[in-house]
C-alpha positions in Angstrom: -46.6 19.3 -47.5 -47.9 16.2 -49.1 -45.7 13.4 -50.1 -46.8 11.4 -53.0 -44.3 8.8 -52.2 -45.1 6.9 -49.0 -41.5 5.7 -48.8 -40.2 9.2 -48.5 -43.0 10.0 -46.0 -42.0 7.1 -43.8 -38.3 8.1 -44.1 -39.1 11.7 -43.0 -41.3 10.4 -40.2 -38.5 8.2 -38.9 -36.0 11.1 -39.1 -38.3 13.4 -37.2 -39.0 10.8 -34.5 -35.2 10.3 -34.0 -34.6 14.0 -33.9 -37.5 14.5 -31.5 -36.1 11.8 -29.3 -32.6 13.4 -29.3 -34.0 16.8 -28.6 -36.1 15.4 -25.7 -33.0 13.8 -24.2 -30.9 17.0 -24.6 -33.6 19.1 -22.9 -34.0 16.6 -20.2 -30.3 16.7 -19.5 -30.3 20.5 -19.5 -33.3 20.5 -17.1 -31.5 18.1 -14.7 -28.4 20.4 -14.8 -30.6 23.5 -14.0 -32.3 21.6 -11.2 -28.8 20.8 -9.7 -27.8 24.5 -10.0 -31.0 25.6 -8.4 -30.4 23.2 -5.5 -26.9 24.6 -5.1 -28.1 28.2 -5.2 -30.8 27.5 -2.6 -28.2 25.9 -0.3 -25.9 28.8 -0.7 -28.7 31.3 -0.1 -29.6 29.5 3.1 -26.0 29.5 4.2 -25.7 33.2 3.5 -28.9 33.9 5.4 -27.6 31.9 8.4 -24.3 33.8 8.4 -26.1 37.1 8.2 -28.3 36.2 11.2 -25.2 35.1 13.1 -23.5 38.4 12.3 -26.5 40.3 13.6 -26.5 38.3 16.9 -22.8 38.9 17.2 -23.2 42.6 16.6 -25.9 42.8 19.3 -23.6 41.0 21.7 -20.7 43.4 20.9 -22.9 46.4 21.5 -24.0 44.9 24.9 -20.3 44.4 25.8 -19.5 48.0 24.8 -22.3 49.2 27.1 -21.0 47.1 30.0 -17.5 48.4 29.4 -18.8 51.9 29.5 -20.6 51.2 32.8 -17.4 49.6 34.3 -15.4 52.7 33.2 -17.9 55.0 34.9 -17.8 52.9 38.1 -14.0 52.9 38.1 -13.9 56.6 37.5 -16.0 57.2 40.6 -13.2 55.6 42.6 -10.6 57.8 41.0 -9.0 55.1 38.9 -7.5 56.4 35.7 -9.3 55.6 32.5 -7.6 55.2 29.1 -5.8 58.2 27.9 -7.7 60.7 25.9 -7.0 60.3 22.2 -5.4 63.3 20.6 -6.0 64.2 17.0 -3.3 65.9 14.9 -4.2 68.6 12.4 -4.7 67.2 8.9 -4.6 69.1 5.6 -7.4 68.1 3.3 -7.9 69.0 -0.3 -11.1 71.0 -1.2 -12.9 67.9 -2.4 -11.9 66.0 0.7 -13.2 68.8 2.8 -16.5 68.7 0.9 -16.8 65.0 1.4 -15.9 65.3 5.1 -18.5 68.0 5.6 -21.2 65.8 4.0 -20.3 63.0 6.4 -20.1 65.4 9.3 -23.5 67.0 8.7 -25.5 64.1 7.3 -24.4 61.6 9.8 -26.4 63.5 12.5 -29.6 63.1 10.4 -29.2 59.6 9.2 -26.8 57.9 11.7 -24.5 56.7 8.9 -23.8 57.9 5.4 -23.2 55.8 2.3 -21.0 56.6 -0.7 -24.2 57.1 -2.7 -25.5 59.7 -0.2 -22.2 61.6 -0.5 -22.2 61.3 -4.3 -25.7 62.8 -4.5 -24.7 65.9 -2.4 -21.3 66.5 -4.0 -22.1 65.6 -7.6 -19.1 63.1 -7.6 -19.2 59.5 -8.6 -19.3 56.8 -5.9 -15.9 55.6 -6.9 -14.4 59.1 -6.5 -16.1 59.4 -3.1 -14.7 56.1 -2.0 -11.2 57.3 -3.2 -11.5 60.6 -1.2 -12.7 58.7 1.9 -9.7 56.3 1.6 -7.3 59.3 1.3 -8.8 60.9 4.4 -8.5 57.7 6.4 -4.8 57.4 5.3 -4.3 61.0 6.4 -5.6 60.2 9.9 -9.3 61.2 9.8 -11.0 58.7 12.0 -13.8 57.6 9.7 -15.6 54.4 10.8 -16.7 52.0 8.0 -19.4 49.5 8.6 -20.7 47.0 6.0 -24.5 46.6 6.1 -26.1 44.5 3.4 -22.9 44.7 1.3 -23.0 48.5 1.4 -20.4 50.7 3.1 -21.9 53.0 5.8 -19.6 55.8 7.1 -19.5 57.7 10.3 -17.0 59.7 12.3 -15.5 58.8 15.6 -17.7 60.7 18.1 -14.7 61.9 20.1 -13.1 63.2 16.9 -16.3 64.9 15.9 -16.5 66.7 19.3 -12.9 67.9 19.1 -13.3 68.9 15.5 -16.3 71.1 16.4 -14.3 72.8 19.1 -10.8 73.1 17.6 -11.3 72.8 13.8 -8.5 70.2 13.5 -9.1 69.8 9.8 -8.8 73.6 9.3 -12.0 73.8 7.4 -13.0 77.1 5.9 -16.0 78.7 7.3 -18.7 78.5 4.6 -22.3 77.5 4.4 -23.2 74.3 2.7 -26.7 73.9 1.3 -27.1 70.1 1.7 
């Protein structure tokens, strides 16, 4: 665009200079705010990582303590001292879907160690939310399901004593059927 009038040209040049200056200031301010947010995020990330590492160390220590307690119990048992009473499990009635979820936990836990809601959802065709609901119902009914949170994800397993008793006595009165998992 050519301006024949130099006065108009000068006016537009001044307006563009002022607008450019205002834009530059606004973007500089936004950049400073982003830099502040980035610094905060980095600090939070470092704190989260430190907490996670601490939790791992604590989990290792708890496992070592559990092993030591087991050794102490075995030692005491050799001398005839009574150990804690054997936990008894009462029969529980589960719905068909709860039985299905339970069987996935029961069988897949042996292969993987723990099972996630997503694992169960894949085998049952249910949503993760429904699986979580069924698991909560079973826990309320007295099924000793152990929940662990690893990387913000729930990992499920069964109390090993319960699993052994369930295998022998069919506490949950599960129907005999073959699951193709």
